[in-house]
BADO-39924 format. One record per residue: x, y, z of N, C-alpha, C in turn; chain; residue in three letters; residue number from 1. Coordinates in pm, 1 decimal. Atoms other than C-alpha are relative to their C-alpha. Layout:
! residues N
<site n_xx="X" n_yy="Y" n_zz="Z" ca_xx="X" ca_yy="Y" ca_zz="Z" c_xx="X" c_yy="Y" c_zz="Z" unit="A" code="Ala" pos="NUM"/>
...
//
This chain:
! residues 112
<site n_xx="103.7" n_yy="-90.3" n_zz="61.5" ca_xx="-36.9" ca_yy="-4.8" ca_zz="-23.7" c_xx="151.5" c_yy="142.3" c_zz="26.0" unit="A" code="Unk" pos="1"/>
<site n_xx="-78.3" n_yy="-113.8" n_zz="45.7" ca_xx="157.8" ca_yy="367.8" ca_zz="-63.6" c_xx="-5.7" c_yy="71.3" c_zz="106.3" unit="A" code="Unk" pos="2"/>
<site n_xx="-19.3" n_yy="-86.4" n_zz="-86.7" ca_xx="101.0" ca_yy="510.6" ca_zz="255.8" c_xx="93.3" c_yy="-112.6" c_zz="78.6" unit="A" code="Unk" pos="3"/>
<site n_xx="-107.5" n_yy="74.5" n_zz="-4.1" ca_xx="297.6" ca_yy="217.8" ca_zz="375.1" c_xx="136.4" c_yy="41.2" c_zz="-53.1" unit="A" code="Unk" pos="4"/>
<site n_xx="-132.7" n_yy="-37.4" n_zz="46.5" ca_xx="554.6" ca_yy="281.0" ca_zz="185.5" c_xx="90.2" c_yy="153.2" c_zz="-5.8" unit="A" code="Unk" pos="5"/>
<site n_xx="-9.6" n_yy="-133.7" n_zz="-14.5" ca_xx="556.7" ca_yy="681.2" ca_zz="210.4" c_xx="86.3" c_yy="-7.0" c_zz="145.6" unit="A" code="Unk" pos="6"/>
<site n_xx="3.9" n_yy="-14.2" n_zz="-141.2" ca_xx="601.0" ca_yy="598.2" ca_zz="579.5" c_xx="128.6" c_yy="-53.3" c_zz="50.2" unit="A" code="Unk" pos="7"/>
<site n_xx="-149.7" n_yy="19.8" n_zz="6.7" ca_xx="884.1" ca_yy="395.2" ca_zz="529.6" c_xx="80.9" c_yy="38.8" c_zz="-49.8" unit="A" code="Unk" pos="8"/>
<site n_xx="-60.9" n_yy="-105.9" n_zz="49.9" ca_xx="1023.4" ca_yy="652.9" ca_zz="372.5" c_xx="70.2" c_yy="99.6" c_zz="57.3" unit="A" code="Unk" pos="9"/>
<site n_xx="-84.8" n_yy="-86.0" n_zz="-87.8" ca_xx="1072.3" ca_yy="902.1" ca_zz="626.7" c_xx="23.5" c_yy="-2.1" c_zz="78.7" unit="A" code="Unk" pos="10"/>
<site n_xx="-29.3" n_yy="74.7" n_zz="-131.3" ca_xx="1123.7" ca_yy="658.2" ca_zz="901.6" c_xx="179.9" c_yy="-40.7" c_zz="-36.9" unit="A" code="Unk" pos="11"/>
<site n_xx="-125.7" n_yy="53.1" n_zz="76.9" ca_xx="1431.8" ca_yy="544.4" ca_zz="668.8" c_xx="116.6" c_yy="86.8" c_zz="2.2" unit="A" code="Unk" pos="12"/>
<site n_xx="-113.7" n_yy="-100.6" n_zz="17.3" ca_xx="1784.4" ca_yy="674.0" ca_zz="603.0" c_xx="-37.0" c_yy="10.0" c_zz="-133.2" unit="A" code="Unk" pos="13"/>
<site n_xx="-15.1" n_yy="-120.3" n_zz="95.6" ca_xx="1818.1" ca_yy="934.0" ca_zz="334.0" c_xx="71.5" c_yy="-80.6" c_zz="-123.6" unit="A" code="Unk" pos="14"/>
<site n_xx="-65.2" n_yy="71.1" n_zz="137.1" ca_xx="1851.1" ca_yy="742.4" ca_zz="-50.9" c_xx="-72.2" c_yy="72.7" c_zz="-57.1" unit="A" code="Unk" pos="15"/>
<site n_xx="3.2" n_yy="-91.6" n_zz="117.5" ca_xx="1925.7" ca_yy="895.0" ca_zz="-360.3" c_xx="-49.5" c_yy="-65.0" c_zz="-138.2" unit="A" code="Unk" pos="16"/>
<site n_xx="41.1" n_yy="82.4" n_zz="86.9" ca_xx="1749.6" ca_yy="813.8" ca_zz="-664.7" c_xx="-1.8" c_yy="135.1" c_zz="-175.3" unit="A" code="Unk" pos="17"/>
<site n_xx="8.1" n_yy="-67.6" n_zz="119.9" ca_xx="1809.4" ca_yy="1095.6" ca_zz="-912.3" c_xx="109.9" c_yy="5.1" c_zz="-82.1" unit="A" code="Unk" pos="18"/>
<site n_xx="-115.3" n_yy="22.0" n_zz="71.6" ca_xx="2080.3" ca_yy="1239.5" ca_zz="-1125.4" c_xx="114.1" c_yy="39.9" c_zz="35.0" unit="A" code="Unk" pos="19"/>
<site n_xx="-109.0" n_yy="-77.0" n_zz="-63.4" ca_xx="2454.8" ca_yy="1332.9" ca_zz="-1056.7" c_xx="61.9" c_yy="-40.6" c_zz="-117.6" unit="A" code="Unk" pos="20"/>
<site n_xx="-112.8" n_yy="-1.7" n_zz="62.0" ca_xx="2779.9" ca_yy="1385.0" ca_zz="-1198.6" c_xx="111.4" c_yy="-122.8" c_zz="-7.4" unit="A" code="Unk" pos="21"/>
<site n_xx="-71.0" n_yy="113.5" n_zz="-14.4" ca_xx="3015.4" ca_yy="1097.0" ca_zz="-1013.2" c_xx="-52.6" c_yy="-41.4" c_zz="128.9" unit="A" code="Unk" pos="22"/>
<site n_xx="-8.3" n_yy="56.3" n_zz="-127.4" ca_xx="3004.5" ca_yy="908.5" ca_zz="-731.2" c_xx="81.7" c_yy="-66.5" c_zz="54.5" unit="A" code="Unk" pos="23"/>
<site n_xx="-84.0" n_yy="70.8" n_zz="-64.8" ca_xx="3213.1" ca_yy="763.9" ca_zz="-504.3" c_xx="-7.2" c_yy="-90.9" c_zz="126.3" unit="A" code="Unk" pos="24"/>
<site n_xx="42.7" n_yy="33.6" n_zz="-156.6" ca_xx="3272.3" ca_yy="557.8" ca_zz="-199.8" c_xx="122.8" c_yy="29.4" c_zz="73.5" unit="A" code="Unk" pos="25"/>
<site n_xx="-93.7" n_yy="-94.4" n_zz="-61.7" ca_xx="3423.9" ca_yy="735.5" ca_zz="39.7" c_xx="-18.9" c_yy="-35.1" c_zz="182.4" unit="A" code="Unk" pos="26"/>
<site n_xx="34.5" n_yy="-14.9" n_zz="-125.7" ca_xx="3514.6" ca_yy="725.3" ca_zz="427.3" c_xx="-31.6" c_yy="136.9" c_zz="29.5" unit="A" code="Unk" pos="27"/>
<site n_xx="79.8" n_yy="-194.2" n_zz="-47.8" ca_xx="3282.4" ca_yy="998.2" ca_zz="605.2" c_xx="26.8" c_yy="-41.1" c_zz="194.1" unit="A" code="Unk" pos="28"/>
<site n_xx="-27.3" n_yy="17.3" n_zz="-142.1" ca_xx="3384.9" ca_yy="1003.9" ca_zz="949.3" c_xx="-128.0" c_yy="156.3" c_zz="20.1" unit="A" code="Unk" pos="29"/>
<site n_xx="65.8" n_yy="-124.2" n_zz="-59.4" ca_xx="3184.8" ca_yy="1308.7" ca_zz="1153.7" c_xx="41.5" c_yy="94.2" c_zz="63.0" unit="A" code="Unk" pos="30"/>
<site n_xx="-38.9" n_yy="-133.2" n_zz="-128.0" ca_xx="3231.3" ca_yy="1635.8" ca_zz="1352.7" c_xx="-43.3" c_yy="107.2" c_zz="-1.9" unit="A" code="Unk" pos="31"/>
<site n_xx="92.4" n_yy="-110.8" n_zz="-21.7" ca_xx="3088.5" ca_yy="1873.4" ca_zz="1491.7" c_xx="38.3" c_yy="117.6" c_zz="99.3" unit="A" code="Unk" pos="32"/>
<site n_xx="-44.8" n_yy="-120.2" n_zz="-49.9" ca_xx="3135.7" ca_yy="2216.8" ca_zz="1580.2" c_xx="38.6" c_yy="45.2" c_zz="143.6" unit="A" code="Unk" pos="33"/>
<site n_xx="-28.2" n_yy="-25.0" n_zz="-152.9" ca_xx="3139.5" ca_yy="2209.1" ca_zz="1968.9" c_xx="125.8" c_yy="-75.1" c_zz="39.0" unit="A" code="Unk" pos="34"/>
<site n_xx="-140.5" n_yy="62.5" n_zz="-3.3" ca_xx="3444.5" ca_yy="1917.5" ca_zz="1944.4" c_xx="72.0" c_yy="88.5" c_zz="80.0" unit="A" code="Unk" pos="35"/>
<site n_xx="-57.6" n_yy="-68.9" n_zz="-15.6" ca_xx="3740.8" ca_yy="2013.5" ca_zz="2109.8" c_xx="115.2" c_yy="19.2" c_zz="-89.6" unit="A" code="Unk" pos="36"/>
<site n_xx="-56.7" n_yy="-42.1" n_zz="114.2" ca_xx="3961.2" ca_yy="2171.4" ca_zz="1836.2" c_xx="-56.1" c_yy="49.7" c_zz="-94.1" unit="A" code="Unk" pos="37"/>
<site n_xx="97.4" n_yy="-62.2" n_zz="77.0" ca_xx="3701.1" ca_yy="2310.5" ca_zz="1624.9" c_xx="-19.0" c_yy="109.0" c_zz="35.3" unit="A" code="Unk" pos="38"/>
<site n_xx="21.3" n_yy="-137.8" n_zz="-27.0" ca_xx="3584.6" ca_yy="2679.6" ca_zz="1600.2" c_xx="-100.1" c_yy="-27.2" c_zz="-6.5" unit="A" code="Unk" pos="39"/>
<site n_xx="119.6" n_yy="0.8" n_zz="20.6" ca_xx="3260.7" ca_yy="2586.5" ca_zz="1523.1" c_xx="-36.3" c_yy="112.3" c_zz="-137.3" unit="A" code="Unk" pos="40"/>
<site n_xx="12.4" n_yy="-91.4" n_zz="147.2" ca_xx="3336.3" ca_yy="2824.1" ca_zz="1164.1" c_xx="27.0" c_yy="-154.5" c_zz="-77.5" unit="A" code="Unk" pos="41"/>
<site n_xx="-85.2" n_yy="-5.1" n_zz="121.8" ca_xx="3418.7" ca_yy="2711.8" ca_zz="829.2" c_xx="77.3" c_yy="13.1" c_zz="-81.9" unit="A" code="Unk" pos="42"/>
<site n_xx="-111.9" n_yy="-96.2" n_zz="70.1" ca_xx="3656.0" ca_yy="2773.3" ca_zz="611.3" c_xx="-27.7" c_yy="129.9" c_zz="-79.2" unit="A" code="Unk" pos="43"/>
<site n_xx="67.9" n_yy="-123.1" n_zz="117.9" ca_xx="3461.7" ca_yy="3045.2" ca_zz="410.5" c_xx="-42.2" c_yy="72.2" c_zz="138.6" unit="A" code="Unk" pos="44"/>
<site n_xx="89.9" n_yy="-73.7" n_zz="-113.4" ca_xx="3318.6" ca_yy="3163.7" ca_zz="792.4" c_xx="-71.6" c_yy="-4.6" c_zz="52.6" unit="A" code="Unk" pos="45"/>
<site n_xx="125.5" n_yy="34.9" n_zz="-60.6" ca_xx="3000.6" ca_yy="3042.8" ca_zz="849.1" c_xx="2.7" c_yy="-102.2" c_zz="97.6" unit="A" code="Unk" pos="46"/>
<site n_xx="25.2" n_yy="107.8" n_zz="-128.9" ca_xx="2879.9" ca_yy="2813.9" ca_zz="1114.3" c_xx="6.5" c_yy="-116.0" c_zz="-59.0" unit="A" code="Unk" pos="47"/>
<site n_xx="-15.0" n_yy="157.0" n_zz="56.2" ca_xx="2989.9" ca_yy="2451.3" ca_zz="1026.7" c_xx="-191.8" c_yy="-101.1" c_zz="104.8" unit="A" code="Unk" pos="48"/>
<site n_xx="98.6" n_yy="117.4" n_zz="-94.4" ca_xx="2697.1" ca_yy="2176.1" ca_zz="1130.2" c_xx="-88.6" c_yy="-69.7" c_zz="-130.0" unit="A" code="Unk" pos="49"/>
<site n_xx="93.6" n_yy="131.7" n_zz="100.6" ca_xx="2444.8" ca_yy="1958.2" ca_zz="964.7" c_xx="-40.5" c_yy="99.5" c_zz="-161.2" unit="A" code="Unk" pos="50"/>
<site n_xx="0.7" n_yy="-21.8" n_zz="102.3" ca_xx="2434.3" ca_yy="1969.7" ca_zz="558.6" c_xx="150.0" c_yy="100.6" c_zz="-52.1" unit="A" code="Unk" pos="51"/>
<site n_xx="-140.6" n_yy="-47.5" n_zz="44.6" ca_xx="2797.3" ca_yy="2108.4" ca_zz="538.5" c_xx="120.7" c_yy="-109.9" c_zz="21.1" unit="A" code="Unk" pos="52"/>
<site n_xx="-98.5" n_yy="123.9" n_zz="26.7" ca_xx="3105.7" ca_yy="1855.2" ca_zz="462.5" c_xx="104.9" c_yy="84.7" c_zz="4.9" unit="A" code="Unk" pos="53"/>
<site n_xx="-145.6" n_yy="-4.4" n_zz="53.0" ca_xx="3490.2" ca_yy="1902.2" ca_zz="441.3" c_xx="11.0" c_yy="-87.8" c_zz="-92.3" unit="A" code="Unk" pos="54"/>
<site n_xx="5.8" n_yy="51.1" n_zz="113.4" ca_xx="3588.4" ca_yy="1805.5" ca_zz="127.7" c_xx="237.5" c_yy="-23.8" c_zz="-42.7" unit="A" code="Unk" pos="55"/>
<site n_xx="-135.2" n_yy="-32.9" n_zz="49.0" ca_xx="3982.2" ca_yy="1755.6" ca_zz="-40.9" c_xx="-78.3" c_yy="50.3" c_zz="-156.9" unit="A" code="Unk" pos="56"/>
<site n_xx="92.4" n_yy="-94.5" n_zz="129.2" ca_xx="3891.3" ca_yy="2016.4" ca_zz="-335.1" c_xx="86.2" c_yy="-69.0" c_zz="-137.3" unit="A" code="Unk" pos="57"/>
<site n_xx="-89.7" n_yy="30.5" n_zz="131.8" ca_xx="4142.3" ca_yy="1829.3" ca_zz="-544.5" c_xx="-77.4" c_yy="-140.5" c_zz="-36.5" unit="A" code="Unk" pos="58"/>
<site n_xx="64.4" n_yy="83.8" n_zz="35.8" ca_xx="3889.5" ca_yy="1537.9" ca_zz="-537.3" c_xx="-178.3" c_yy="33.5" c_zz="-36.4" unit="A" code="Unk" pos="59"/>
<site n_xx="159.9" n_yy="-23.0" n_zz="-10.9" ca_xx="3524.5" ca_yy="1692.2" ca_zz="-463.0" c_xx="51.7" c_yy="171.5" c_zz="6.3" unit="A" code="Unk" pos="60"/>
<site n_xx="-3.9" n_yy="-146.0" n_zz="5.8" ca_xx="3502.0" ca_yy="2109.2" ca_zz="-570.4" c_xx="-29.6" c_yy="46.5" c_zz="113.8" unit="A" code="Unk" pos="61"/>
<site n_xx="30.3" n_yy="-3.8" n_zz="-78.1" ca_xx="3456.8" ca_yy="2304.9" ca_zz="-304.6" c_xx="-168.6" c_yy="88.0" c_zz="-44.3" unit="A" code="Unk" pos="62"/>
<site n_xx="109.4" n_yy="-28.9" n_zz="10.7" ca_xx="3086.5" ca_yy="2436.9" ca_zz="-330.2" c_xx="-112.5" c_yy="-50.5" c_zz="-78.4" unit="A" code="Unk" pos="63"/>
<site n_xx="69.9" n_yy="93.6" n_zz="88.7" ca_xx="2944.4" ca_yy="2129.1" ca_zz="-498.8" c_xx="-90.7" c_yy="-53.2" c_zz="81.8" unit="A" code="Unk" pos="64"/>
<site n_xx="161.5" n_yy="88.2" n_zz="-73.4" ca_xx="2590.0" ca_yy="1957.3" ca_zz="-381.0" c_xx="23.0" c_yy="-112.2" c_zz="-4.1" unit="A" code="Unk" pos="65"/>
<site n_xx="-53.3" n_yy="154.3" n_zz="-47.3" ca_xx="2670.8" ca_yy="1651.9" ca_zz="-241.6" c_xx="-154.9" c_yy="-66.8" c_zz="63.8" unit="A" code="Unk" pos="66"/>
<site n_xx="99.9" n_yy="106.3" n_zz="-56.3" ca_xx="2435.7" ca_yy="1328.2" ca_zz="-204.3" c_xx="63.9" c_yy="-78.6" c_zz="128.1" unit="A" code="Unk" pos="67"/>
<site n_xx="-97.6" n_yy="130.3" n_zz="-77.2" ca_xx="2566.8" ca_yy="1113.9" ca_zz="131.3" c_xx="-99.1" c_yy="-101.6" c_zz="48.2" unit="A" code="Unk" pos="68"/>
<site n_xx="148.4" n_yy="144.6" n_zz="-32.9" ca_xx="2370.8" ca_yy="746.1" ca_zz="168.8" c_xx="-9.9" c_yy="33.1" c_zz="216.6" unit="A" code="Unk" pos="69"/>
<site n_xx="20.5" n_yy="4.8" n_zz="-147.5" ca_xx="2250.9" ca_yy="780.5" ca_zz="502.1" c_xx="15.6" c_yy="130.7" c_zz="57.9" unit="A" code="Unk" pos="70"/>
<site n_xx="3.4" n_yy="-149.5" n_zz="-33.5" ca_xx="2310.9" ca_yy="1166.1" ca_zz="553.5" c_xx="-91.2" c_yy="72.2" c_zz="-69.7" unit="A" code="Unk" pos="71"/>
<site n_xx="94.2" n_yy="-106.0" n_zz="89.0" ca_xx="2135.4" ca_yy="1355.3" ca_zz="265.0" c_xx="110.0" c_yy="61.8" c_zz="-14.2" unit="A" code="Unk" pos="72"/>
<site n_xx="-54.2" n_yy="-138.9" n_zz="26.8" ca_xx="2227.5" ca_yy="1666.3" ca_zz="125.8" c_xx="36.9" c_yy="61.8" c_zz="49.9" unit="A" code="Unk" pos="73"/>
<site n_xx="-42.6" n_yy="-44.8" n_zz="-63.7" ca_xx="2502.9" ca_yy="1826.7" ca_zz="173.0" c_xx="98.4" c_yy="106.7" c_zz="-101.6" unit="A" code="Unk" pos="74"/>
<site n_xx="-77.5" n_yy="-76.3" n_zz="99.6" ca_xx="2735.6" ca_yy="2163.7" ca_zz="53.4" c_xx="161.9" c_yy="-69.6" c_zz="40.2" unit="A" code="Unk" pos="75"/>
<site n_xx="-151.3" n_yy="82.9" n_zz="-26.4" ca_xx="3094.7" ca_yy="2066.9" ca_zz="28.5" c_xx="56.3" c_yy="160.3" c_zz="15.6" unit="A" code="Unk" pos="76"/>
<site n_xx="-50.3" n_yy="-162.1" n_zz="-5.3" ca_xx="3181.3" ca_yy="2426.7" ca_zz="167.9" c_xx="132.3" c_yy="-25.3" c_zz="96.4" unit="A" code="Unk" pos="77"/>
<site n_xx="-101.2" n_yy="-28.5" n_zz="-80.0" ca_xx="3498.3" ca_yy="2337.6" ca_zz="409.2" c_xx="118.1" c_yy="-118.6" c_zz="-24.0" unit="A" code="Unk" pos="78"/>
<site n_xx="-108.9" n_yy="80.1" n_zz="75.0" ca_xx="3848.1" ca_yy="2166.9" ca_zz="372.7" c_xx="43.6" c_yy="-25.6" c_zz="116.1" unit="A" code="Unk" pos="79"/>
<site n_xx="-57.4" n_yy="75.5" n_zz="-182.2" ca_xx="3997.8" ca_yy="1956.6" ca_zz="700.3" c_xx="168.6" c_yy="-16.0" c_zz="-12.6" unit="A" code="Unk" pos="80"/>
<site n_xx="-206.1" n_yy="39.3" n_zz="57.4" ca_xx="4401.2" ca_yy="1918.7" ca_zz="768.0" c_xx="14.6" c_yy="-160.7" c_zz="27.5" unit="A" code="Unk" pos="81"/>
<site n_xx="-25.1" n_yy="121.7" n_zz="48.5" ca_xx="4316.2" ca_yy="1535.2" ca_zz="775.7" c_xx="-96.4" c_yy="-38.4" c_zz="-110.4" unit="A" code="Unk" pos="82"/>
<site n_xx="90.1" n_yy="80.0" n_zz="89.4" ca_xx="4065.8" ca_yy="1514.3" ca_zz="492.8" c_xx="136.5" c_yy="2.3" c_zz="-157.0" unit="A" code="Unk" pos="83"/>
<site n_xx="-67.8" n_yy="52.8" n_zz="125.1" ca_xx="4234.9" ca_yy="1358.1" ca_zz="177.4" c_xx="-27.4" c_yy="-81.4" c_zz="-55.6" unit="A" code="Unk" pos="84"/>
<site n_xx="39.0" n_yy="97.6" n_zz="110.2" ca_xx="4188.5" ca_yy="1168.3" ca_zz="-147.6" c_xx="-209.3" c_yy="-15.6" c_zz="81.8" unit="A" code="Unk" pos="85"/>
<site n_xx="96.7" n_yy="81.9" n_zz="-50.7" ca_xx="3881.8" ca_yy="924.9" ca_zz="-29.3" c_xx="-62.2" c_yy="42.8" c_zz="133.0" unit="A" code="Unk" pos="86"/>
<site n_xx="18.6" n_yy="-12.9" n_zz="-146.7" ca_xx="3787.6" ca_yy="1060.3" ca_zz="282.0" c_xx="-123.1" c_yy="146.2" c_zz="7.8" unit="A" code="Unk" pos="87"/>
<site n_xx="102.5" n_yy="-109.1" n_zz="-17.0" ca_xx="3516.5" ca_yy="1344.9" ca_zz="356.8" c_xx="-53.4" c_yy="32.3" c_zz="160.3" unit="A" code="Unk" pos="88"/>
<site n_xx="47.3" n_yy="-3.5" n_zz="-200.4" ca_xx="3402.4" ca_yy="1507.6" ca_zz="720.4" c_xx="-130.0" c_yy="17.2" c_zz="-17.3" unit="A" code="Unk" pos="89"/>
<site n_xx="205.0" n_yy="-88.7" n_zz="16.9" ca_xx="2967.2" ca_yy="1547.9" ca_zz="754.2" c_xx="-9.3" c_yy="58.4" c_zz="110.5" unit="A" code="Unk" pos="90"/>
<site n_xx="69.8" n_yy="-71.4" n_zz="-155.5" ca_xx="2873.3" ca_yy="1784.6" ca_zz="978.2" c_xx="-132.6" c_yy="-44.1" c_zz="92.8" unit="A" code="Unk" pos="91"/>
<site n_xx="109.3" n_yy="15.7" n_zz="-49.8" ca_xx="2643.3" ca_yy="1735.8" ca_zz="1265.4" c_xx="-13.6" c_yy="104.6" c_zz="56.1" unit="A" code="Unk" pos="92"/>
<site n_xx="27.7" n_yy="-57.9" n_zz="-12.5" ca_xx="2515.4" ca_yy="1945.2" ca_zz="1501.8" c_xx="80.1" c_yy="13.5" c_zz="129.0" unit="A" code="Unk" pos="93"/>
<site n_xx="-42.9" n_yy="-30.5" n_zz="-137.7" ca_xx="2635.6" ca_yy="1826.6" ca_zz="1856.9" c_xx="103.9" c_yy="-145.5" c_zz="-4.8" unit="A" code="Unk" pos="94"/>
<site n_xx="-77.0" n_yy="134.9" n_zz="-15.0" ca_xx="2888.5" ca_yy="1548.6" ca_zz="1977.2" c_xx="-68.3" c_yy="-141.4" c_zz="19.8" unit="A" code="Unk" pos="95"/>
<site n_xx="67.3" n_yy="94.2" n_zz="-7.5" ca_xx="2615.4" ca_yy="1318.1" ca_zz="2038.5" c_xx="-29.3" c_yy="-82.4" c_zz="-134.1" unit="A" code="Unk" pos="96"/>
<site n_xx="54.1" n_yy="8.6" n_zz="156.1" ca_xx="2525.8" ca_yy="1317.5" ca_zz="1658.5" c_xx="132.4" c_yy="-46.0" c_zz="-65.5" unit="A" code="Unk" pos="97"/>
<site n_xx="-82.6" n_yy="44.4" n_zz="16.2" ca_xx="2873.9" ca_yy="1260.8" ca_zz="1583.1" c_xx="66.7" c_yy="-132.0" c_zz="35.9" unit="A" code="Unk" pos="98"/>
<site n_xx="-56.7" n_yy="116.6" n_zz="-44.0" ca_xx="2940.1" ca_yy="958.7" ca_zz="1785.3" c_xx="-87.0" c_yy="-95.3" c_zz="-36.2" unit="A" code="Unk" pos="99"/>
<site n_xx="104.2" n_yy="65.8" n_zz="83.9" ca_xx="2615.9" ca_yy="808.7" ca_zz="1654.0" c_xx="53.0" c_yy="-46.9" c_zz="-77.0" unit="A" code="Unk" pos="100"/>
<site n_xx="-21.1" n_yy="6.9" n_zz="209.2" ca_xx="2726.2" ca_yy="857.3" ca_zz="1279.7" c_xx="125.1" c_yy="-71.2" c_zz="44.7" unit="A" code="Unk" pos="101"/>
<site n_xx="-101.6" n_yy="66.3" n_zz="37.3" ca_xx="3092.7" ca_yy="741.1" ca_zz="1346.8" c_xx="92.9" c_yy="18.8" c_zz="-101.8" unit="A" code="Unk" pos="102"/>
<site n_xx="-53.8" n_yy="-34.0" n_zz="102.2" ca_xx="3304.1" ca_yy="673.7" ca_zz="1091.4" c_xx="-42.8" c_yy="-109.9" c_zz="-90.7" unit="A" code="Unk" pos="103"/>
<site n_xx="33.5" n_yy="74.9" n_zz="81.2" ca_xx="3089.5" ca_yy="501.2" ca_zz="775.4" c_xx="124.1" c_yy="13.8" c_zz="-139.4" unit="A" code="Unk" pos="104"/>
<site n_xx="18.7" n_yy="14.4" n_zz="127.1" ca_xx="3209.4" ca_yy="399.1" ca_zz="432.8" c_xx="-134.5" c_yy="-19.4" c_zz="-40.9" unit="A" code="Unk" pos="105"/>
<site n_xx="146.0" n_yy="-21.7" n_zz="92.8" ca_xx="2912.9" ca_yy="494.0" ca_zz="210.4" c_xx="26.9" c_yy="96.0" c_zz="-141.2" unit="A" code="Unk" pos="106"/>
<site n_xx="78.7" n_yy="-67.8" n_zz="127.2" ca_xx="2796.4" ca_yy="603.5" ca_zz="-147.7" c_xx="-24.6" c_yy="158.7" c_zz="52.0" unit="A" code="Unk" pos="107"/>
<site n_xx="-4.2" n_yy="-166.1" n_zz="13.8" ca_xx="2898.2" ca_yy="1008.1" ca_zz="-222.7" c_xx="-67.8" c_yy="35.5" c_zz="-140.8" unit="A" code="Unk" pos="108"/>
<site n_xx="32.8" n_yy="-20.5" n_zz="98.5" ca_xx="2681.9" ca_yy="1182.2" ca_zz="-479.8" c_xx="55.7" c_yy="119.2" c_zz="-38.3" unit="A" code="Unk" pos="109"/>
<site n_xx="-44.9" n_yy="-124.1" n_zz="43.3" ca_xx="2820.5" ca_yy="1483.3" ca_zz="-664.3" c_xx="-117.4" c_yy="20.2" c_zz="-82.7" unit="A" code="Unk" pos="110"/>
<site n_xx="122.7" n_yy="-54.3" n_zz="102.7" ca_xx="2480.8" ca_yy="1637.9" ca_zz="-818.5" c_xx="40.1" c_yy="120.6" c_zz="-53.4" unit="A" code="Unk" pos="111"/>
<site n_xx="-63.4" n_yy="-95.3" n_zz="98.3" ca_xx="2619.3" ca_yy="1914.6" ca_zz="-903.3" c_xx="135.7" c_yy="136.5" c_zz="75.7" unit="A" code="Unk" pos="112"/>
//
């Protein structure tokens, strides 16, 4: 039944069904702006958090719109000292969310 499928989609991990330019399988740890050693701001000066990711700009250009399996949409708007090659850092809002996410290997789609 359609209602059950909609309900299941709303409560499951985000999935991507659209068009994309590239896709990568990447190691994806999470970071929170309030963790020790973080300033709370992205390289461009705006606040870090959900929807922002740190990338290696030689792999994913800054400003790209991404879809990260299990996370959802995000902007590649930050760089990190330890972010090289096939690793990106996803922003979350607090340390509890970062701990729950952990570090995963997931599909990352470059949408635009």
